[in-house]
N, C-alpha and C positions, 0 to 999 in steps of 0.2 A: 900617364896613367891616372885615373880618377881616384882621389883620396876618399874612399867610401865612408870611413868614420866622420870625416869632416863634412861630407855631403849629407850624411844622416843628421848631424847636429844642425846644419843649415836648414834642412827640411823641417825639423821640429821648430826651430826658432821662427822661420819665415812663413812656411806654408801652413803651419798648424798654430803656433803661438800667436803670431801676428794677426791671424784671422779670428781670434777671440776664444781659443781653447786655452783655459787657464788652470785646469785640473792638474796639479803637480804629478799625481800618480800616472795619469795618462801620458803626459809629456815624458816622464822618466821611462815608462814602459816602451814608448816609441824610440827613445834614444837607445834602449837596451836591445830591442829586437832588430836584427839585420834584415831589412826588406829585400836586399839583394839575394838572400837565401830563398826567397819565395817567388822570384820571377823566373821566367824561362831562360835557358842558357843563351847568352848573347845580349840579353836585355839589361845586364847589370849597369850599363852606362846610364839608363833611364830610371833606375830604381828609386831615386830620390827626387825625381820630378813630381810635381803635384798633378798627376794624371793617371787615369786607369791604364793598365797594360794588358795585352792579350795573354791568356793561358790556354791550356788544352781544352778540348771539347767545346770550343766556341764561347768560353766564359772569359771573365776579366778579373783582375785584381783591382779592387777599388782604389781611387786616389787617396792618398794619406789623410787629407783633410776630412773626407767623408767618413773614413774609418774612425778617426778621432771624434768627429761630431756625433756619430751614432752611439759610440761608447759613452760619451758624455751625456747624451740624451737618456741613455739607459741607466745612468747614475750608478754604475757598478762600484762596489766597495770591497775592501778586504773582508774575507769570510763569506762572500756571496757565492751562490751556485748559479751559473749562467748557461743558457742554452743558445747556441747559434744555429741558424738555419741557412745552409749554403756555405760549406767550408771553403770551397774554391781552392785558392793557393794555400790557405791556412794562416795567412798573415794576421787577419783580425783576431782569430782565436788565440794566436801566439801573443798578441799585445794584451788581450784581456787576461791571459793566464799569468801575466806578470803582476796583476792587480788582485784577482779574486782567488778563492780557494779552489774551485773546480769549474772547468769548462767542458760542456758536452756539445759536440758539433755534429751535424748531420749533412751529408753530401749525397746527392742522388747519382752522381757519376762515379763508378767504382775506381776508375783510374785516378781521378783527382783525390779521392779519399785515401787511397794507398800512398800516393805521393806526399800528401800532407802528413800522414802518419810517420813516414820516413824522415821528413824534415823535423818534426817534433822530437823524434828519437835522437837525431843527430845533434840537435841543439840542447838536449837534456831537459826538455819541457815535459815533465811527468804528470802534470795535473790536467791533461787534456785527453778526453776520450772521444774517439771518432767512430761514427756509424754510417753505413751506407743505407739509404732508404728514402721514404717520402717524408720530407721535412714538414709538410703541412699538417701531419698528424702529431708532430712533436715527439717527445720521449717520455711517455707516461710513467715508466718505471723509475725515472730519476726525478720526477716532479715532486713537490712544487719548486718553481724557480723564482729567484729574486729578480731576474731580468732575462728577457728573450730578445735577441737581435736577429733580424731577418735581412739577409743581403740580396734578396731578389724581390721583385714587385708582384704583388698579387692583386686580384680584383677587390679585395677587402682583407680585413684581419681574420685569419682562420679561427673558428670557434674553438678548435682543439687547443690552439696555442693560448687563447685567452683563459681557458679553463685550467691550464697548467701553470698559470701564474699564482704565486703566493699572494695573500692580501698585502697590498702595498707594492706588489711587483710591477715591473714596467715592461711593456712590449713595444719595441721600435721596429716599424715596418714601412717600406714604400708601398703605396696602394694607388690604384687607378685603373679604370676600364679602358684607357687609351694609352699606348706606350709613350706618347709624347705629352701626356698630362698626368704624370705621377706626382703624388704628394707624399712627404715624409710624415708619418703618423706616429704619435706616441699614445699608447693605451695604458692606463694605470688601473689596476684592480683596487677599488676602494672599499669593497665589501664582498660578502659571499656571492652575491649575484649582481653587483653594481660595478660600473666602469666609467672612467672619464677619458676624454679624448683631447689631444692637442695636435694642431696642424703646424708643421715647421717648413712649409714651402715646397717648391718644385724640385724634383730630382729625376734621375734617369738610371734605371737598373735593368738587368736581364730579367725575364719573366720567372715567376715562382711556379714551377710545374708540380702538380700533385692533386690529390683527391679534393683538397679544400683550397686549391689555387686555380691555375690555368691548366687546361688539358693540353695534350700535345698538339691538337688542332686549333688551339687558341680560344676555345669557349671557356666560360667560367661558371662556377657554382655560385649560388646566391648566399654570400657570406657577408654582405654589407658593402657599402660604397664609400669612397673617400669623401671628405668634407668638400663643400663647394663654397667659395667666397666670391660673390658677384663683383665685377669690376665696375666702379662708378666714375672712374677718371676720364673716360672719353668725352663726356659732356663738358667737363672743365677744360679739356684741351681745345674742344671746338669753340668755346667762348673766348679763349685767349688767343686762338690762331689768327694770324694776319694773312689773308689770302694773297697768293702771289700772282701778279699780272703775267702777261707773256714776257718772254726773255728780252724781246726787242723793245718793249715798252719802257721808256725812261723811268716810269714809276717803280719798276722792278729794282733797279739799282738804287733809287732814292730811299727805299726801305732800309738800306744799310748805311745811310748817312749817320745814324746813331753811333756807328763805330769809327767814324772818320777821324776822331781825335786820338785814336790809338796809334802807337808806333808800329805795331805788327798786327795784322789781321790774318789769322790762319783759317783757311777754308778746307774742310774735309770732304770726304766722299765715303760711301759705304761699300763701294766696289771700284775696281780700276777699269771698268768697262761699261759705264752707264752714261748715255748722252746727256741726260738732264743734269747730272752733277757737273759735267764739264761746261755746259752752257750757262748754268747758274754761276759758276765761278767766274766765267768770262764776263758776264753782265755785271757782277759785283766789282770785279777788278777794273773794268772799263770806267765805272763810276768813280772809284777811288783814285784812279790815275788822272782822269779828266778834271774832276772837281776838287780833289783833296790833296794833290801833290805827292801821291805815292809814285816812286820811281823804280822800285825793285820788285820783280816777280820771281820768287824763288820756289822751285818745284822739286818734288820727289823724283829726281832723275839724275843720271850721270852727268857730271859737270862737262866733260868734253862734248857730249851730244847736245846739251843745252847751249853750249857756246856757239854751235853752228847756227842755232835759231837766233841767238843774240846778235851775231854778225848780220843776219838778214834784217831783223827788226830795227837795228840801229844804223843801217846803211854803211856798214864797215866793209873793208876789203875782204874778198874770199880768201880762204887759206888753202894753199895747194898741198897735195900729197895726202889728203885724207878722204875717206869715203863718206857717203851720205850718213847722216845721224840716225840713231834709233833703228839699226838693222838687226839688233839682237833681241831675243825673247825678253819681254813681251812687246813686240813691235806696235801692236794696236794701242798701247797705253798712251803713246805720244804721236804716233803716225796715224791720226784719224782726222776726219773732216772738221770736227769741232775745234781741235787745237790749230789746224791750218787756218780756219776762219779767224780765230783770235789773234794769231801771229800776223796775219795780213792786216788786221786792224791796228796792231801795235806799230807796224811799219808805216802805215798811213799817218798815225798819230805823231810819230817821231820825225816825219819828213821835214817839217819846217822849224824844228826846234834845234837849239844849240846842243852839242853833245852832252854838256853837263846837265841839261834839263830833260834829256831823253829817258824813257823807261827801258830798263834792261831785263833780259830773260836769263835766269841763272839756274844751273843744276846744283843741288845741295850736296851731292855725293862726289867729292873730288877724287875719292879712291876708285870711282868707276866700278861699282859693284856688279852691275849687269854685264859690263864688258869683261870684267875679271872672271866672273862665274862662267861666261861664255868661253873664255880661254881655258879655264879648268876643264870644262866638259869636252872641248875639242881635244885637249891633251889626253884625257882619260879614255875617250872614245878610241884613240889610236893605240894606247898602251895597255889598257885594262878595262874592257867593256863592262865587266861586272862592277868595278868600282864606279864607272860612269853612271850605271843604273842606280847605285846607292846614292851617289851625289845628287841626282835629280830628285830622289825621294826626300833627302834631307833639306834641300833648298825649297822644295814645294810644301813640306809638311810641318816643319818646326817653326810655325808662326805663333805669335802670342795668344791667338784664340784657338789653337789646335788642341782638341781633346780626344779625337777619334783614336782608340788604342790600336786599331789594325794598321795604322800608318807606321807606327814605330817598328814593327817587325820587318818592314821593307827597308828600314834605314839603319840597321845594325852594321857597324863597321867591320871590315875585313882586314886581314893583314896586308893585302895588296893595296888597299886604299891608303893605309898609313905609309907604305913604301914610296908612294908617289908624291908625298908632301914636299920634299926638297925641290924637285924639279918644278912643281907648280908654283911654289913661292917665288922662285927665281923669275918665272915668266911674269908673274903679277908685278914684281918690283921693277922689272924692265919696262913694262907697260906704263907704270906710274911715272918713271923717269922721262919717258918720251912725252907724256902728256904735260908734265911740268915744263919741259923745254919748249913745247908748242905755246904754252901760256906765256912764257917769257917773251917769245917772239911777237905774240899778240899784244903785249903790253898790258896784260891783265893786272890792274893796279892793286887789287886786294890781296894778291899773292906775292908778298915781298920775300926777301931772302930768308928771313927768320922763319916765316910760315912754311916755306918750302922745306927748310931743314927739319922742322917739326914733323911735317908729313912724311918725309923720307925716314926719319928715325922711328916713327910709329908704324911704318908700313908692314914690317915683317909680322908684328903682333896682330895687326888688323887682318892681314891676309891669311894668317894661320887660323884665326878664329873663324873667318869667313869660309875657309876651305872645309872645316869640319861641320859647319852649319849648326852649331849648338846655340843654346839660349843666350849665351854671352854676346853673340854677334849682334843681337838686337840692340842692347845697350850701347855697344861700341859704335854702331852705325848711327843711332839717333844722336848720341853725344857729338859725334863727328859732324853731322848735318847741322846741329845747333851752332857749333863753333864756326862753321862756314857762314851761317846766317849772321853771326856776330861780326865776322870779318867784312861782309858786304855792307852792313850798317855802318861800321867804323869807316870804311872807305868812302861811303856816301856822305859822311859828315853828321853833325849832331842833329840835323833836321831830317835826315833820311828816314823814309817810312817804307815798309815792305808788306807785300801780300805773299803768303805761303800757300801753295797747293800741295796737299798730301792726303794720304788715306786717314780716315777717322782714327785708326789705331795709332797713328803718329801724332795727330794734332789734338786729340782729346786728352785731358790731363790723366796720365797713367795711374796716379795715386788713388784715383777713385774708380778704377776698373780692376778686373781680375789680374791684369798684367802686373800692376803695382802691388796690390794687396797679397796676391798669392805667389807670383813669380819673381817679385822684387825687380821688375823691369820698369824702366823709365822711357820717356819719349820726348820729342821736341816740344810738344805742347806743355808738358810739365816743366821742362827747363825754361821755356819762355815765361811761364807764370812765376817761377821762382826768381828769374833774373829781372823781368820787366814789370811784374805785378799787374796792375790794372791797365798798363799801357799795351797789353796783349789781349786780343779778343779771339776766343776759340769757338768756331762755328762748325757744327757737324751736319751731316745729311743722311737721309734714310729713305727706304722704299718698302712697299709691301709685296709687290709682285711685278711681273713683266719679263723682260729679257735682259741678258747681260753677255758681254763679250768676255770669255774666259777660256782657259785650258783645263784639261783634266789632270795633267801632270806638268811638272816643270819642264820647260823646253818643248812642250807639246804644241799641237796645232790649235789655233784659235777656233772656238766654236761659239755660236750664238745659242745660249742655254736659257731655258725657262727658269725663272726664279720661283722657288716654292713660296706659297703664302706664308706670311710671318707666323712665328710660333705664338701660341696662346698666352704664354707667360712673358712675352717680350714687350719692350717699349714700342716696337714697330706695330704690334697688334693694337696697342692703345691708340696710336695715331690713326691707324686704319679705321678703327671703330668710331673715331670722331666724325667720320663721314665728310670730312673736308679734304678735297683731293690734293691741293697744293697749298702749303702755308709756311710762314715763318713763325716759330715759337720762340719768343724772347724769354729766356729762362730767368731773367732778373726782374721782370715786371710784376708778375702775380705771385706774391710771397706764399699765399695759401696753396696754389698749384705747385709751386716749387717744393714746398714741404711734403706734399702728397707724393711727388715724384721721386723723393730722395731714396726711398726704399730700393735696394738693388734688384734689378731685373735682368733678364737676358737682353742682349743687344747683338745684332747680326753684323758679321764682318766677312765680306767677300773680297778676296785679293785677286791676283792674276789667275789663281786656280779656284775653281768652284766645283764642289762635289755634292750635288743635291741629295744623293742617296745616303750620305752620312752627315747631313747638314747640321743637326743639333750638336753632334760631337765635334765637327770640324769647322763650323762657322759661327758659333754663338759663344759668348762669354758674359759673365756678370759685370754689371756696371751701375753706377749711380749717375744718371744722365745730367741732372742739374749741377752736379759738381764737376762732371767731365767737360761740359761745354757751357758757354755763355748763351748760345742760341742754337736752334736746330731747324734745319730746312727739311720739309717733308714733300715727297712726290709719291703719291700712292701707287701709281702704275708707271713704270719707266721702260725705256727701250735701250738696246745695245748701241754702243758707238759704231760708227761706220769706218772701218779701216781704209786707208788710202790705197787705191789700186790703180791699175792702168786706165780705168775709165775716168780717173780724176786727174790725169796728166794735163799739164798746162804748157802753153807755148808763150814765148815772150817774157819769161820771168828772168830776174837777175841771176847772176852766177851764184849768189849766196842763197838762193831759194833752197830751203832745207829738205823739201819733200818731193824732190824730183825722183824719177824712177830709173 
């Protein structure tokens, strides 16, 4: 059972206070107001996540940080009279009511207004007055106001609201004539007919419907336009960009000799289904292995599946009694033509080398997450199909960059889901025990008896967290993968050097992304920097458009999907606007450019699931690129990986060939 008061305090400390909200009255009000009382039934589990959540009439309850940020912008104080436009669930009005003398709030949906009234009455909040109507006209009878907070985006700041401000009053409103290009605007009344404006950056809100906002059909009245700040960074990026040769050109790999003195080089990807990312990682890794003595290739994959590839590339004996690797969702992530070509190269490279000098291929996830999730879904499909449906949503949606509120509704737990816990954990533990026994027979040297004991002791906690698919599973998994990497390096000796292949969300330092700042999540890149310092190089990758191999839901069919053009407020758009199609950007070379890029922007993350229709909410997160990575590879237009099919079947391959059909 979730400890809601503790979760509320954690939300205030981490999601609000740590992100720069320091007003004690706001922080205390958010500790006092129970957000779980303002979410829909069944959503209490998610009440203190820093994310918007769906409510009735197609509306949302804003994420806690945005609520706090807008209230702080409005500079509300004890004794103030405040107007809120867009009551919604009532949460923001409730928070402000703990600070100011009186809150007036207008909601155009009668059902939402009535529900909010009942919530206020139940909580004993008597200084809030609710009205149903057109919020763009304001509340003239109660004016003037010390502050007006608008929780929906209009084409501009309605004149009626500006006129109802007291002198010195503040109006906070998202504005923008494009739903994907909204800016948070603060208008201050400086005199009887004078106003000042401040722009606080990009946001995303539902539209403000009304006489001085948007009409129901999406047209707008002429009430002003948001501020525009032209972007001047693309030219600086173009000047610093080092164009990338073809992947097969030795000059491609040579560009990365600058990182050859590192003990660990972590190579990211912006999706799990883009050919250019795999081919770039292969070219860099070949160079590091051939010229610079790297012998460990550690990938974001299940350890037992990767072990099958390792036997192939190191010319080891086949293991009997096991099926082909990477048969579970998402199969295309490792069973594709680019990975097959790279492992063939590794086998040729190792052929004439002593075993101690050979390069190995290792999976970082000894707990076999994909296989374990597969076992969970197989079991739930048999005993409780509804629970299986919920599990697929939780595994597919609760990623560190997920903000789309509609997904949470499909992931609410049921009693049946919880009843299956014991049987599922037993299956996962049995699966782990079998895999460790296989490793012992294989002579896998980095898994000694004490490490086996640690894995088994932690297994129940790991699998329970994995089963429920909550945010804690991310930290647990990345910590576990980092520990596996440490064991590999230790087994390889003091001079061992490793290349890591993983998603950008795993290898970019989480402390400088929304993951770490907002959600208190870490990743393997952060842990490597903290443990190895400058001996670790973190290299990300990105794209503007093209195609990607991905599914629409967890355990779903692979599709080749069109990638939407990058968002106007993203790092990807800056790279696209540089007009350089393929380049390496060394983020440590040009200090002026680095400083200009430090400001947090959106960054795109596409995993094994891609939902273009909700892309801004489900695939973008804030980040500071120069702090997140040491370098960034750019491919403006990319293509999906090619999954291995029957047309790729080969004859005359050894028994250890991992990609047979």
